[in-house]
MARDOSE-270078 format. One line per 8 residues: their letters; for each residue x, y, z of C-alpha. Coordinates in nm, 4 decimals, padded with zeros to 6 digits. Each point is the difference from the previous one (the first is absolute). Layout:
A = X:Y:Z | ...
//
This chain:
XXXXXXXX = 00.0000:00.0000:00.0000 | 00.1515:00.3327:-00.1097 | 00.0142:00.3034:00.2250 | -00.2695:00.1657:-00.2124 | -00.2465:-00.2878:00.0347 | -00.3157:00.0945:00.1930 | -00.0535:-00.2445:00.2871 | -00.3677:-00.0818:00.0589
XXXXXXXX = -00.1711:-00.1821:00.2867 | -00.3536:-00.1272:-00.0764 | -00.2405:-00.0427:00.2924 | -00.3292:-00.1749:-00.0791 | -00.1936:-00.2865:00.1544 | -00.0873:-00.1303:-00.3492 | 00.2647:-00.2336:-00.1398 | -00.1357:00.0725:-00.3503
XXXXXXXX = 00.0513:00.3760:00.0381 | 00.3475:-00.0533:00.1470 | 00.0911:-00.2214:-00.2959 | -00.1456:00.2404:-00.2584 | 00.1736:00.3029:00.1473 | 00.3256:-00.1937:00.0140 | -00.0417:-00.1049:-00.3639 | -00.0706:00.3580:-00.1112
XXXXXXXX = 00.2787:00.1582:00.2050 | 00.2670:-00.2592:-00.0760 | -00.0671:00.0335:-00.3745 | 00.1169:00.3623:00.0143 | 00.3712:00.0665:-00.0550 | 00.0319:00.2536:00.2823 | -00.1872:-00.1597:00.2908 | -00.0157:-00.3206:00.1993
XXXXXXXX = -00.2173:-00.1551:00.2712 | 00.2386:-00.0655:00.2876 | -00.2648:-00.1664:00.2190 | -00.3730:-00.0631:00.0392 | -00.2090:-00.0129:00.3176 | -00.3524:-00.1316:00.0709 | -00.0649:00.2554:00.2766 | 00.1493:00.3116:00.1632
XXXXXXXX = 00.1559:-00.1867:00.2920 | 00.2178:-00.2032:-00.2362 | 00.0620:00.3133:-00.2064 | 00.1343:00.1875:00.3016 | 00.2947:-00.2373:00.0316 | 00.0577:-00.0097:-00.3766 | 00.0202:00.3803:-00.0163 | 00.2790:-00.0049:00.2581
XXXXXXXX = 00.1811:-00.2797:-00.1844 | -00.0276:00.1251:-00.3599 | -00.0411:00.3786:00.0336 | -00.2273:00.0189:-00.3085 | -00.0360:00.3150:-00.2095 | -00.3749:-00.0488:-00.0533 | -00.2707:-00.1952:00.1831 | -00.3190:-00.1264:-00.1657
XXXXXXXX = -00.2648:-00.0446:00.2665 | -00.3417:-00.1659:-00.0028 | -00.2776:00.1811:00.1844 | -00.1790:-00.2967:00.1591 | 00.2143:-00.2669:00.1662 | -00.0107:-00.2288:00.3036 | 00.1705:00.0709:00.3336 | 00.0426:00.3715:-00.0794
XXXXXXXX = -00.1768:00.1882:-00.2779 | 00.1947:00.2074:-00.2476 | -00.1220:00.3351:00.1339 | 00.1139:-00.0667:00.3580 | 00.3355:-00.1202:-00.1304 | 00.0376:00.2976:-00.2332 | -00.0762:00.2475:00.2791 | 00.2703:-00.1498:00.2202
XXXXXXXX = 00.2468:-00.0305:-00.2877 | -00.0346:00.3617:-00.1152 | 00.0375:00.1238:00.3557 | 00.3079:-00.2070:00.0846 | 00.1713:-00.0744:-00.3321 | -00.1448:00.1997:-00.2915 | 00.0547:-00.1688:-00.3349 | -00.1676:-00.0059:-00.3436
XXXXXXXX = -00.3148:-00.2159:00.0183 | -00.2245:-00.1042:-00.2893 | -00.3389:-00.1275:00.1201 | -00.1757:-00.2944:-00.1672 | -00.3741:00.0644:00.0286 | -00.3273:-00.1644:-00.1009 | -00.2312:00.1796:-00.2435 | -00.2833:00.0420:00.2485
XXXXXXXX = -00.1587:00.2931:00.1835 | 00.1494:-00.1099:00.3308 | 00.3307:-00.0714:-00.1747 | 00.0124:00.3514:-00.1438 | -00.0723:00.1627:00.3366 | 00.2727:-00.2011:00.1711 | 00.2428:00.0781:-00.2829 | -00.0616:00.3733:00.0386
XXXXXXXX = 00.0729:-00.0375:00.3710 | 00.3285:-00.1715:-00.0950 | 00.0953:00.2906:-00.2271 | -00.0796:00.2378:00.2849 | 00.2343:-00.1976:00.2244 | 00.2870:00.0314:-00.2459 | -00.0355:-00.2792:-00.2582 | 00.1277:00.1301:-00.3312
XXXXXXXX = -00.2510:-00.1577:-00.2387 | -00.2098:-00.3106:-00.0515 | -00.0669:-00.2829:-00.2424 | -00.3561:-00.1277:-00.0325 | -00.0534:-00.3753:-00.0072 | -00.2354:-00.1019:-00.2833 | -00.3306:-00.1404:00.1261 | -00.0018:-00.2677:-00.2724
XXXXXXXX = 00.2807:-00.1736:-00.1863 | 00.2614:00.0962:00.2555 | 00.2964:-00.1519:-00.1847 | -00.0807:00.1488:-00.3408 | -00.1091:00.3287:00.1586 | 00.3194:00.0436:00.2021 | 00.2244:-00.0914:-00.2923 | -00.1883:00.2445:-00.2232
XXXXXXXX = 00.1123:00.2805:00.2324 | 00.3539:-00.1313:00.0426 | 00.1673:00.3077:-00.1508 | -00.2131:00.2352:00.2104 | 00.0909:-00.1925:00.3144 | 00.3685:00.0164:-00.0940 | -00.0236:00.3746:-00.0643 | -00.1625:00.0554:00.3377
XXXXXXXX = 00.2778:-00.1947:00.1700 | 00.2608:00.2112:-00.1824 | -00.1793:00.3170:00.1090 | -00.0175:-00.1315:00.3565 | 00.3731:-00.0713:00.0043 | 00.0695:00.3631:-00.1043 | -00.2571:00.1519:00.2365 | 00.0306:00.1790:00.3309
XXXXXXXX = -00.1776:-00.2093:00.2640 | -00.1558:00.2042:00.2774 | -00.0885:-00.0814:00.3563 | -00.3639:-00.0586:00.0811 | -00.1914:00.3022:00.1223 | -00.0674:-00.0078:00.3714 | -00.3514:00.0131:00.1378 | 00.0881:00.3207:00.1843
XXXXXXXX = 00.1079:00.2054:-00.3003 | -00.1665:00.3408:-00.0187 | -00.2631:00.0340:-00.2714 | 00.0998:00.2126:-00.2988 | -00.0449:00.3736:00.0321 | -00.3246:00.1002:-00.1692 | 00.0476:00.2704:-00.2585 | -00.2386:00.2849:-00.0736
XXXXXXXX = -00.0613:00.1715:-00.3288 | -00.2046:00.2924:-00.1322 | -00.3015:-00.0643:-00.2189 | 00.1362:-00.1404:-00.3228 | -00.1086:00.0071:-00.3620 | -00.2009:-00.3046:-00.1040 | 00.2112:00.0004:-00.3175 | 00.3088:-00.1175:00.1870
XXXXXXXX = 00.1076:-00.3651:-00.0020 | 00.2742:-00.2020:00.1689 | 00.1181:-00.2962:-00.2102 | 00.2082:-00.2639:00.1815 | 00.1842:-00.3091:-00.1230 | 00.1882:-00.2635:00.2013 | 00.1158:-00.3604:00.0037 | 00.2236:-00.1900:00.2440
XXXXXXXX = -00.0262:00.1613:00.3424 | -00.2833:00.2153:-00.1270 | -00.2836:-00.1099:00.2269 | 00.1640:00.1535:00.3059 | 00.1390:00.2961:-00.1953 | -00.3493:00.0837:-00.1286 | -00.1414:-00.0251:00.3522 | 00.2620:00.2442:00.1256
XXXXXXXX = -00.0861:00.2468:-00.2774 | -00.3789:-00.0235:00.0401 | -00.0390:-00.0257:00.3763 | 00.1009:00.3612:00.0830 | -00.2122:00.1558:-00.2779 | -00.3073:00.2047:00.1018 | -00.3546:-00.0906:-00.0976 | -00.0105:00.2843:-00.2530
XXXXXXXX = 00.2986:-00.1283:-00.1969 | -00.0145:-00.0059:-00.3788 | -00.1195:-00.3204:-00.1643 | 00.2651:-00.2720:-00.0092 | 00.0477:-00.2843:-00.2490 | 00.2394:-00.2840:00.0788 | 00.1569:-00.2843:-00.1965 | 00.1715:-00.2498:00.2323
XXXXXXXX = 00.1345:-00.3235:-00.1453 | -00.2137:-00.2602:00.1741 | -00.1963:-00.3038:-00.1233 | -00.3789:-00.0126:-00.0136 | -00.1578:-00.0913:00.3322 | 00.2402:00.2097:00.2060 | -00.0793:00.3563:-00.1061 | -00.3456:00.0064:00.1589
XXXXXXXX = 00.1450:-00.0968:00.3387 | 00.2758:00.2564:-00.0521 | -00.2544:00.2751:-00.0700 | -00.2151:-00.0981:00.2976 | 00.2994:00.0063:00.2326 | 00.1019:00.3466:-00.1204 | -00.3580:00.1230:00.0308 | 00.0017:-00.0935:00.3695
XXXXXXXX = 00.3274:00.1847:00.0604 | -00.0427:00.3173:-00.2056 | -00.2086:00.3161:00.0263 | -00.0699:-00.0189:-00.3740 | -00.2248:-00.2750:-00.1391 | 00.1901:-00.2811:-00.1729 | -00.1569:-00.2566:-00.2318 | 00.0733:-00.2347:-00.2852
XXXXXXXX = -00.0720:00.1870:-00.3231 | -00.3106:-00.0831:-00.2044 | -00.0391:00.0591:-00.3716 | -00.1787:00.3241:-00.0838 | -00.0226:00.1450:00.3519 | 00.0662:00.3690:00.0609 | 00.3382:00.0849:00.1470 | -00.0747:00.2266:00.2964
XXXXXXXX = 00.2064:00.2062:00.2460 | 00.0538:-00.1624:00.3367 | 00.0105:-00.3453:-00.1607 | 00.2772:-00.2371:-00.1061 | -00.0607:-00.2607:-00.2717 | 00.2201:-00.3088:-00.0174 | 00.0374:-00.1953:-00.3228 | -00.1470:-00.3518:00.0314
XXXXXXXX = 00.2677:-00.2664:-00.0119 | -00.1059:-00.1299:-00.3412 | -00.0675:00.3231:-00.1943 | 00.1721:00.3142:-00.1218 | -00.1344:00.3183:00.1586 | -00.0320:00.3072:-00.2236 | -00.1132:00.3574:00.0524 | -00.2614:00.1236:-00.2494
XXXXXXXX = -00.2370:00.2943:-00.0477 | -00.3781:-00.0019:-00.0156 | -00.1046:00.3567:-00.0684 | 00.1357:00.2127:00.2832 | 00.0640:-00.3014:00.2241 | 00.2920:-00.2334:00.0483 | -00.0943:-00.3684:-00.0129 | 00.1855:-00.3269:00.0571
XXXXXXXX = 00.0307:-00.2520:-00.2803 | 00.1031:-00.3634:00.0413 | 00.1732:-00.1741:-00.2887 | 00.0567:-00.3731:-00.0439 | 00.2656:00.0561:-00.2675 | 00.3261:-00.1957:00.0009 | 00.2616:00.0562:00.2722 | 00.2363:00.2945:-00.0478
XXXXXXXX = 00.3556:-00.0471:00.1281 | -00.1298:-00.3446:00.1070 | -00.2540:00.1614:00.2319 | -00.3750:00.0453:00.0133 | -00.0691:00.2424:00.1590 | 00.2877:00.1959:-00.1498 | 00.1209:00.3291:00.1432 | 00.0940:00.1222:-00.3494
XXXXXXXX = -00.3589:-00.0453:-00.1190 | -00.1369:00.2091:00.2883 | 00.2673:00.2720:-00.0316 | -00.0498:00.0351:-00.3755 | -00.3759:00.0403:00.0391 | 00.0592:00.2688:00.2628 | 00.2414:00.1811:-00.2320 | -00.2633:-00.0043:-00.2740
XXXXXXXX = -00.3090:00.0968:00.1984 | 00.1268:00.2013:00.2999 | 00.3287:00.1516:-00.1178 | 00.1309:00.2573:00.2485 | -00.2961:-00.0570:00.2322 | 00.1499:-00.3333:00.1076 | 00.2985:-00.0778:00.2206 | 00.1851:-00.3251:-00.0751
XXXXXXXX = 00.1658:-00.2080:00.2716 | 00.2163:-00.3078:-00.0601 | 00.0757:-00.2036:00.3098 | 00.2164:-00.3010:00.0830 | -00.0004:-00.2978:-00.2372 | 00.2084:-00.2269:-00.2195 | 00.0210:00.0381:-00.3766 | -00.0799:00.3038:-00.2141
XXXXXXXX = -00.3811:00.0203:-00.0097 | -00.1088:00.3605:00.0440 | 00.3293:00.1607:-00.1056 | -00.1064:00.0855:-00.3567 | -00.3474:00.1011:00.1174 | 00.1452:00.2392:00.2574 | 00.2012:00.1620:-00.2808 | -00.3251:00.0514:-00.1957
XXXXXXXX = -00.1689:00.1539:00.3042 | 00.2897:00.2428:00.0461 | -00.0043:00.0893:-00.3682 | -00.3730:00.0726:00.0332 | 00.0763:00.2551:00.2720 | -00.0610:-00.2081:00.3123 | 00.2305:00.0216:00.3024 | 00.1562:-00.3450:00.0464
XXXXXXXX = 00.1535:-00.1624:00.3071 | 00.2223:-00.3066:00.0331 | 00.0673:-00.1608:00.3367 | 00.3668:00.0229:00.0958 | 00.2299:-00.3003:00.0189 | 00.0580:00.0111:00.3757 | -00.3716:-00.0398:00.0833 | -00.0823:-00.2548:-00.2744
XXXXXXXX = -00.0225:-00.3703:00.0749 | 00.1011:-00.0543:-00.3658 | 00.1231:00.3005:-00.2007 | -00.0554:-00.1464:-00.3487 | -00.3032:00.1921:-00.1306 | 00.0918:00.3412:00.1452 | 00.3592:-00.0419:-00.1212 | -00.1198:-00.0637:-00.3561
XXXXXXXX = -00.2280:00.3044:00.0098 | 00.2754:00.2256:00.1336 | 00.2407:-00.1245:-00.2678 | -00.2542:00.0880:-00.2728 | -00.0556:00.3480:00.1426 | -00.3533:-00.0820:00.1103 | 00.0274:00.1294:00.3565 | -00.0140:00.3721:00.0670
XXXXXXXX = 00.0706:-00.0780:00.3666 | 00.1572:-00.2866:00.1953 | -00.1123:-00.0122:00.3639 | -00.0140:-00.2369:00.2956 | -00.3113:-00.2026:00.0671 | -00.0838:00.2049:00.3119 | 00.0159:00.3235:-00.2001 | -00.2333:-00.1073:-00.2794
XXXXXXXX = -00.3415:00.0656:00.1630 | 00.0739:00.3581:00.1115 | 00.1748:00.0709:-00.3297 | -00.3059:-00.1164:-00.1957 | -00.2262:00.2393:00.1888 | 00.2477:00.2857:-00.0488 | 00.0228:-00.0651:-00.3742 | -00.3769:-00.0136:-00.0385
XXXXXXXX = -00.0523:00.3157:00.2075 | 00.2627:00.1930:-00.1956 | -00.1685:-00.0810:-00.3299 | -00.3563:00.0218:00.1288 | -00.1093:00.2407:-00.2674 | 00.1219:-00.2130:-00.2928 | -00.2325:00.0117:-00.2953 | -00.2101:-00.2885:-00.1195
X = 00.1705:-00.2019:-00.2706
//
């Protein structure tokens, strides 16, 4: 094993999943499964012995479930963790809790045809492991952390829009952008790389935490101030016009940059229909989706923000956008919410496009 080889430990009570993950990972030239474990108690000793670069972790296991183990792990020995989750409502809620605790990303187990389904996503799984190995693991948040400072804003033009894109590490980054925003914030549209079945739970969780209303976007609905609309996990989200109103459009077209929803698709629609009345934000994520779209938004007159490297879990997407000249500003994650309100307030009298 070369020094550059990514060492992976797979923890899952299913022998089939352990075998499939091992087959997928060991077929890649730059990674190797150094050990497998049927439960977290066995995994604990294997982590000490092998010092893996990345851990894949099942959510539901005997003796200690994955969430309890993850919480302890991220408190005592933070490391990149990729969750392996079932495609169910309860599975999605538990997975979002894992991301909150510090897991980097997740892989969804197919509900049918597990072997063929897992192998079909072999390259995606490998890419997520590569991203995990390059990521910045963070300690779990404590239960006693102070809530985010709530921001206030003057009455804002209903023409203003905030357009946000994210991928790996994005669920928590989006929460930290939305949670401080006041109830009278401009309308927000979000494309987060996430499979179908998870985005509804994601929206519901954010809706409980935020002053604004957060929901999964529906085709044809009006885009209103004080609301955030999240692209469903199996559709592109686009901004469109219906008379004087903004509306959301869902598109089942082919993946763009291997993603549906694609950040580029959302950004390009905002450039076309909102122009300088939008603000574009590209958050943490692997790959390049959103970089070209952010360039188009900037060219259309929109202020554009990229999250800085130090606060990103994975700097891929913002780095690509910055390299293309798509970001008019590069700021830390904590600075994004107040900066958005300042940008909108400073251009509050922008003309309709």
